[in-house]
Biopython code that builds the backbone (N, CA, C, O; Angstrom):
import numpy as np
from Bio.PDB.StructureBuilder import StructureBuilder

atoms = [
    (1, "UNK", "N", (-156.214, -152.851, 56.377)),
    (1, "UNK", "CA", (-155.724, -151.646, 55.944)),
    (1, "UNK", "C", (-155.983, -151.822, 54.655)),
    (1, "UNK", "O", (-156.355, -152.859, 54.105)),
    (2, "UNK", "N", (-155.690, -150.339, 53.990)),
    (2, "UNK", "CA", (-155.690, -150.335, 52.545)),
    (2, "UNK", "C", (-155.036, -150.031, 51.509)),
    (2, "UNK", "O", (-154.282, -149.075, 51.688)),
    (3, "UNK", "N", (-155.029, -150.369, 50.725)),
    (3, "UNK", "CA", (-153.747, -150.643, 49.479)),
    (3, "UNK", "C", (-152.795, -149.879, 49.283)),
    (3, "UNK", "O", (-151.683, -150.224, 48.884)),
    (4, "UNK", "N", (-153.266, -148.415, 49.631)),
    (4, "UNK", "CA", (-152.210, -147.494, 49.405)),
    (4, "UNK", "C", (-151.090, -147.235, 50.801)),
    (4, "UNK", "O", (-149.930, -146.825, 50.827)),
    (5, "UNK", "N", (-151.923, -147.628, 51.773)),
    (5, "UNK", "CA", (-151.397, -147.355, 53.475)),
    (5, "UNK", "C", (-150.167, -148.666, 53.451)),
    (5, "UNK", "O", (-149.037, -148.424, 53.875)),
    (6, "UNK", "N", (-150.450, -149.744, 53.030)),
    (6, "UNK", "CA", (-149.741, -150.722, 53.158)),
    (6, "UNK", "C", (-148.162, -150.386, 52.075)),
    (6, "UNK", "O", (-146.955, -150.465, 52.307)),
    (7, "UNK", "N", (-148.928, -150.024, 50.946)),
    (7, "UNK", "CA", (-147.627, -149.742, 50.005)),
    (7, "UNK", "C", (-146.608, -148.660, 50.790)),
    (7, "UNK", "O", (-145.424, -148.894, 51.031)),
    (8, "UNK", "N", (-147.321, -147.431, 51.134)),
    (8, "UNK", "CA", (-146.356, -146.502, 51.959)),
    (8, "UNK", "C", (-145.390, -147.474, 52.749)),
    (8, "UNK", "O", (-144.195, -147.697, 52.557)),
    (9, "UNK", "N", (-146.167, -147.930, 53.594)),
    (9, "UNK", "CA", (-145.344, -148.504, 54.774)),
    (9, "UNK", "C", (-144.438, -149.474, 54.293)),
    (9, "UNK", "O", (-143.476, -149.594, 55.051)),
    (10, "UNK", "N", (-144.387, -150.546, 52.849)),
    (10, "UNK", "CA", (-143.482, -151.164, 52.676)),
    (10, "UNK", "C", (-142.509, -150.333, 51.718)),
    (10, "UNK", "O", (-141.496, -150.982, 51.458)),
    (11, "UNK", "N", (-142.541, -149.291, 51.228)),
    (11, "UNK", "CA", (-141.696, -148.147, 50.775)),
    (11, "UNK", "C", (-140.799, -147.699, 52.010)),
    (11, "UNK", "O", (-139.583, -147.536, 51.909)),
    (12, "UNK", "N", (-141.612, -147.491, 53.340)),
    (12, "UNK", "CA", (-140.625, -147.068, 54.237)),
    (12, "UNK", "C", (-139.787, -147.769, 54.672)),
    (12, "UNK", "O", (-138.683, -147.312, 54.968)),
    (13, "UNK", "N", (-140.108, -149.095, 54.826)),
    (13, "UNK", "CA", (-139.509, -150.161, 55.095)),
    (13, "UNK", "C", (-138.340, -150.662, 54.093)),
    (13, "UNK", "O", (-137.436, -151.265, 54.670)),
    (14, "UNK", "N", (-138.231, -150.547, 52.988)),
    (14, "UNK", "CA", (-137.716, -150.389, 52.148)),
    (14, "UNK", "C", (-136.432, -149.569, 52.004)),
    (14, "UNK", "O", (-135.316, -149.974, 51.677)),
    (15, "UNK", "N", (-136.848, -148.262, 52.336)),
    (15, "UNK", "CA", (-135.859, -147.324, 52.249)),
    (15, "UNK", "C", (-135.061, -147.103, 53.478)),
    (15, "UNK", "O", (-133.864, -146.820, 53.457)),
    (16, "UNK", "N", (-136.024, -147.293, 54.921)),
    (16, "UNK", "CA", (-134.988, -147.656, 56.077)),
    (16, "UNK", "C", (-133.747, -149.157, 55.934)),
    (16, "UNK", "O", (-132.812, -149.330, 56.715)),
    (17, "UNK", "N", (-134.031, -149.922, 54.937)),
    (17, "UNK", "CA", (-133.305, -151.032, 54.850)),
    (17, "UNK", "C", (-132.145, -150.761, 54.191)),
    (17, "UNK", "O", (-131.034, -151.087, 54.606)),
    (18, "UNK", "N", (-132.400, -150.076, 53.011)),
    (18, "UNK", "CA", (-131.472, -149.382, 52.077)),
    (18, "UNK", "C", (-130.269, -148.496, 52.918)),
    (18, "UNK", "O", (-129.062, -148.670, 52.751)),
    (19, "UNK", "N", (-130.910, -147.457, 53.905)),
    (19, "UNK", "CA", (-130.036, -146.634, 54.355)),
    (19, "UNK", "C", (-129.511, -147.461, 55.755)),
    (19, "UNK", "O", (-128.600, -146.940, 56.398)),
    (20, "UNK", "N", (-129.898, -148.322, 56.066)),
    (20, "UNK", "CA", (-128.895, -149.327, 57.002)),
    (20, "UNK", "C", (-128.030, -150.159, 56.700)),
    (20, "UNK", "O", (-127.181, -150.577, 57.486)),
    (21, "UNK", "N", (-128.187, -150.608, 55.123)),
    (21, "UNK", "CA", (-127.129, -151.085, 54.137)),
    (21, "UNK", "C", (-126.299, -150.309, 53.718)),
    (21, "UNK", "O", (-125.101, -150.591, 53.730)),
    (22, "UNK", "N", (-126.693, -149.359, 53.338)),
    (22, "UNK", "CA", (-125.414, -148.428, 53.285)),
    (22, "UNK", "C", (-124.247, -147.774, 54.087)),
    (22, "UNK", "O", (-123.089, -147.429, 53.852)),
    (23, "UNK", "N", (-125.224, -147.769, 55.297)),
    (23, "UNK", "CA", (-124.503, -147.467, 56.322)),
    (23, "UNK", "C", (-122.971, -148.505, 57.085)),
    (23, "UNK", "O", (-121.917, -148.310, 57.690)),
    (24, "UNK", "N", (-123.788, -149.608, 56.532)),
    (24, "UNK", "CA", (-122.891, -151.012, 57.269)),
    (24, "UNK", "C", (-121.953, -150.871, 56.036)),
    (24, "UNK", "O", (-120.769, -150.858, 56.373)),
    (25, "UNK", "N", (-122.107, -150.790, 55.064)),
    (25, "UNK", "CA", (-120.964, -150.852, 54.003)),
    (25, "UNK", "C", (-120.445, -149.769, 53.775)),
    (25, "UNK", "O", (-119.595, -149.884, 52.892)),
    (26, "UNK", "N", (-120.613, -148.151, 54.378)),
    (26, "UNK", "CA", (-119.712, -147.266, 54.083)),
    (26, "UNK", "C", (-118.809, -147.705, 55.337)),
    (26, "UNK", "O", (-117.601, -147.635, 55.110)),
    (27, "UNK", "N", (-119.161, -148.127, 56.565)),
    (27, "UNK", "CA", (-118.604, -148.274, 57.984)),
    (27, "UNK", "C", (-117.310, -149.138, 57.760)),
    (27, "UNK", "O", (-116.137, -148.790, 57.890)),
    (28, "UNK", "N", (-117.777, -150.234, 57.426)),
    (28, "UNK", "CA", (-117.044, -151.106, 56.934)),
    (28, "UNK", "C", (-115.880, -151.306, 56.126)),
    (28, "UNK", "O", (-115.143, -152.283, 56.259)),
    (29, "UNK", "N", (-115.666, -150.188, 55.100)),
    (29, "UNK", "CA", (-114.676, -149.885, 54.341)),
    (29, "UNK", "C", (-113.836, -148.859, 54.895)),
    (29, "UNK", "O", (-112.841, -148.525, 54.251)),
    (30, "UNK", "N", (-114.049, -148.401, 55.812)),
    (30, "UNK", "CA", (-113.071, -146.995, 56.476)),
    (30, "UNK", "C", (-112.468, -147.780, 57.294)),
    (30, "UNK", "O", (-112.963, -148.610, 58.057)),
    (31, "UNK", "N", (-111.128, -147.440, 57.083)),
    (31, "UNK", "CA", (-110.353, -147.884, 58.161)),
    (31, "UNK", "C", (-110.077, -147.362, 59.600)),
    (31, "UNK", "O", (-110.072, -146.134, 59.680)),
    (32, "UNK", "N", (-109.890, -147.918, 60.537)),
    (32, "UNK", "CA", (-110.314, -147.565, 61.875)),
    (32, "UNK", "C", (-109.537, -146.334, 62.225)),
    (32, "UNK", "O", (-109.999, -145.334, 62.775)),
    (33, "UNK", "N", (-108.257, -146.534, 61.827)),
    (33, "UNK", "CA", (-107.496, -145.026, 62.042)),
    (33, "UNK", "C", (-106.709, -144.716, 61.241)),
    (33, "UNK", "O", (-105.648, -145.340, 61.254)),
    (34, "UNK", "N", (-106.849, -143.931, 60.500)),
    (34, "UNK", "CA", (-106.191, -143.451, 59.168)),
    (34, "UNK", "C", (-104.892, -142.322, 59.475)),
    (34, "UNK", "O", (-104.919, -141.108, 59.274)),
    (35, "UNK", "N", (-103.786, -143.135, 60.016)),
    (35, "UNK", "CA", (-102.207, -142.705, 60.102)),
    (35, "UNK", "C", (-101.839, -142.471, 59.166)),
    (35, "UNK", "O", (-101.930, -143.482, 58.470)),
    (36, "UNK", "N", (-101.348, -141.527, 58.535)),
    (36, "UNK", "CA", (-100.521, -141.490, 57.356)),
    (36, "UNK", "C", (-99.062, -141.749, 57.726)),
    (36, "UNK", "O", (-98.593, -141.531, 58.843)),
    (37, "UNK", "N", (-98.269, -142.322, 56.491)),
    (37, "UNK", "CA", (-96.981, -142.806, 57.259)),
    (37, "UNK", "C", (-96.541, -141.515, 57.148)),
    (37, "UNK", "O", (-97.261, -140.524, 57.030)),
    (38, "UNK", "N", (-95.040, -141.552, 57.199)),
    (38, "UNK", "CA", (-93.932, -140.535, 57.453)),
    (38, "UNK", "C", (-93.807, -140.102, 55.730)),
    (38, "UNK", "O", (-93.848, -138.881, 55.584)),
    (39, "UNK", "N", (-93.660, -140.912, 54.379)),
    (39, "UNK", "CA", (-93.552, -140.489, 53.399)),
    (39, "UNK", "C", (-95.062, -139.729, 52.543)),
    (39, "UNK", "O", (-95.174, -138.967, 51.583)),
    (40, "UNK", "N", (-96.141, -140.464, 53.553)),
    (40, "UNK", "CA", (-97.492, -139.439, 53.214)),
    (40, "UNK", "C", (-97.375, -138.184, 53.609)),
    (40, "UNK", "O", (-97.412, -137.161, 52.925)),
    (41, "UNK", "N", (-97.201, -138.339, 54.994)),
    (41, "UNK", "CA", (-97.113, -136.441, 55.321)),
    (41, "UNK", "C", (-96.075, -135.811, 54.557)),
    (41, "UNK", "O", (-96.538, -135.001, 53.754)),
    (42, "UNK", "N", (-94.966, -135.900, 54.541)),
    (42, "UNK", "CA", (-94.209, -135.013, 53.832)),
    (42, "UNK", "C", (-94.831, -134.663, 52.695)),
    (42, "UNK", "O", (-94.888, -133.499, 52.297)),
    (43, "UNK", "N", (-95.319, -135.619, 52.124)),
    (43, "UNK", "CA", (-95.804, -135.095, 50.461)),
    (43, "UNK", "C", (-97.210, -134.280, 50.564)),
    (43, "UNK", "O", (-97.532, -133.386, 49.782)),
    (44, "UNK", "N", (-98.045, -134.771, 51.735)),
    (44, "UNK", "CA", (-99.174, -133.307, 52.206)),
    (44, "UNK", "C", (-98.344, -132.277, 52.371)),
    (44, "UNK", "O", (-98.598, -131.253, 51.735)),
    (45, "UNK", "N", (-97.605, -132.296, 52.927)),
    (45, "UNK", "CA", (-97.155, -131.067, 53.444)),
    (45, "UNK", "C", (-96.311, -130.046, 52.754)),
    (45, "UNK", "O", (-96.093, -128.879, 53.078)),
    (46, "UNK", "N", (-95.750, -130.953, 51.414)),
    (46, "UNK", "CA", (-95.030, -129.908, 50.767)),
    (46, "UNK", "C", (-96.285, -129.557, 49.703)),
    (46, "UNK", "O", (-96.105, -128.708, 48.830)),
    (47, "UNK", "N", (-97.344, -130.142, 49.807)),
    (47, "UNK", "CA", (-98.403, -129.848, 48.415)),
    (47, "UNK", "C", (-99.531, -129.041, 48.853)),
    (47, "UNK", "O", (-100.220, -128.386, 48.070)),
    (48, "UNK", "N", (-99.778, -129.108, 50.546)),
    (48, "UNK", "CA", (-100.425, -128.259, 51.462)),
    (48, "UNK", "C", (-100.260, -127.431, 52.218)),
    (48, "UNK", "O", (-101.088, -126.705, 52.768)),
    (49, "UNK", "N", (-98.766, -127.485, 52.345)),
    (49, "UNK", "CA", (-97.977, -126.679, 53.249)),
    (49, "UNK", "C", (-97.867, -127.222, 54.781)),
    (49, "UNK", "O", (-98.293, -128.360, 54.982)),
    (50, "UNK", "N", (-97.306, -126.463, 55.916)),
    (50, "UNK", "CA", (-97.254, -127.060, 56.785)),
    (50, "UNK", "C", (-98.400, -126.555, 57.755)),
    (50, "UNK", "O", (-98.915, -125.472, 57.481)),
    (51, "UNK", "N", (-98.885, -127.324, 58.982)),
    (51, "UNK", "CA", (-100.102, -126.900, 59.432)),
    (51, "UNK", "C", (-100.172, -126.287, 60.226)),
    (51, "UNK", "O", (-100.724, -126.641, 61.267)),
    (52, "UNK", "N", (-99.375, -124.544, 59.967)),
    (52, "UNK", "CA", (-99.415, -123.780, 60.829)),
    (52, "UNK", "C", (-100.375, -122.872, 60.716)),
    (52, "UNK", "O", (-100.842, -122.912, 59.577)),
    (53, "UNK", "N", (-100.988, -121.897, 61.531)),
    (53, "UNK", "CA", (-102.229, -121.586, 61.782)),
    (53, "UNK", "C", (-101.916, -120.449, 60.515)),
    (53, "UNK", "O", (-100.794, -120.296, 60.033)),
    (54, "UNK", "N", (-103.170, -119.670, 60.071)),
    (54, "UNK", "CA", (-103.211, -118.422, 59.153)),
    (54, "UNK", "C", (-102.995, -117.372, 59.867)),
    (54, "UNK", "O", (-103.303, -117.294, 61.056)),
    (55, "UNK", "N", (-102.294, -116.218, 59.022)),
    (55, "UNK", "CA", (-102.302, -115.043, 60.046)),
    (55, "UNK", "C", (-103.473, -114.341, 60.051)),
    (55, "UNK", "O", (-104.329, -114.648, 59.222)),
    (56, "UNK", "N", (-103.682, -113.417, 60.862)),
    (56, "UNK", "CA", (-104.814, -112.955, 61.330)),
    (56, "UNK", "C", (-105.366, -112.303, 60.182)),
    (56, "UNK", "O", (-104.661, -112.590, 59.214)),
    (57, "UNK", "N", (-106.389, -111.492, 59.833)),
    (57, "UNK", "CA", (-106.966, -110.505, 58.610)),
    (57, "UNK", "C", (-106.432, -109.140, 59.268)),
    (57, "UNK", "O", (-106.590, -108.828, 60.448)),
    (58, "UNK", "N", (-105.945, -108.584, 58.546)),
    (58, "UNK", "CA", (-105.643, -107.461, 58.737)),
    (58, "UNK", "C", (-107.212, -106.632, 58.636)),
    (58, "UNK", "O", (-108.157, -107.100, 58.002)),
    (59, "UNK", "N", (-107.257, -105.417, 59.338)),
    (59, "UNK", "CA", (-108.336, -104.525, 59.066)),
    (59, "UNK", "C", (-108.363, -103.782, 57.660)),
    (59, "UNK", "O", (-107.350, -103.286, 57.168)),
    (60, "UNK", "N", (-109.371, -103.757, 57.176)),
    (60, "UNK", "CA", (-110.054, -103.549, 56.011)),
    (60, "UNK", "C", (-109.424, -104.422, 54.789)),
    (60, "UNK", "O", (-109.516, -103.925, 53.666)),
    (61, "UNK", "N", (-108.946, -105.378, 54.896)),
    (61, "UNK", "CA", (-108.486, -106.669, 53.810)),
    (61, "UNK", "C", (-109.831, -107.579, 53.563)),
    (61, "UNK", "O", (-110.788, -107.873, 54.280)),
    (62, "UNK", "N", (-109.491, -107.856, 52.348)),
    (62, "UNK", "CA", (-111.246, -108.219, 51.571)),
    (62, "UNK", "C", (-110.518, -109.765, 51.912)),
    (62, "UNK", "O", (-109.334, -109.965, 52.185)),
    (63, "UNK", "N", (-111.824, -110.957, 51.782)),
    (63, "UNK", "CA", (-111.936, -111.938, 51.950)),
    (63, "UNK", "C", (-112.473, -112.519, 50.747)),
    (63, "UNK", "O", (-112.922, -113.652, 50.915)),
    (64, "UNK", "N", (-112.539, -112.124, 49.754)),
    (64, "UNK", "CA", (-112.720, -112.652, 48.583)),
    (64, "UNK", "C", (-111.124, -112.823, 47.815)),
    (64, "UNK", "O", (-110.111, -112.208, 48.148)),
    (65, "UNK", "N", (-111.253, -113.905, 46.638)),
    (65, "UNK", "CA", (-110.007, -114.163, 46.231)),
    (65, "UNK", "C", (-109.861, -113.450, 44.998)),
    (65, "UNK", "O", (-110.846, -112.983, 44.426)),
    (66, "UNK", "N", (-108.362, -113.302, 44.419)),
    (66, "UNK", "CA", (-108.069, -112.328, 43.481)),
    (66, "UNK", "C", (-107.941, -113.211, 42.108)),
    (66, "UNK", "O", (-106.814, -113.687, 41.967)),
    (67, "UNK", "N", (-108.655, -113.451, 41.311)),
    (67, "UNK", "CA", (-109.136, -113.903, 40.350)),
    (67, "UNK", "C", (-108.403, -112.960, 38.875)),
    (67, "UNK", "O", (-108.747, -113.244, 37.728)),
]
sb = StructureBuilder()
sb.init_structure("model")
sb.init_model(0)
sb.init_chain("A")
sb.init_seg("    ")
for serial, (resi, resn, name, xyz) in enumerate(atoms, 1):
    if name == "N":
        sb.init_residue(resn, " ", resi, " ")
    sb.init_atom(name, np.array(xyz, "f"), 0.0, 1.0, " ", f" {name:<3s}", serial, name[0])
structure = sb.get_structure()
């Protein structure tokens, strides 16, 4: 094989190895079940509101924010 082909294969192997390592690190740091405690749920509801669905858009109502 020529030198450029070997270099390209080596770079591909290194890229795949780095991707696998990154995936393993990210998965190991994420908890299995991210359940919120009651206190965290109350705080979330205070900040973001309750999990009710948004009202339907009325006919002719614009979707852009009012800055």
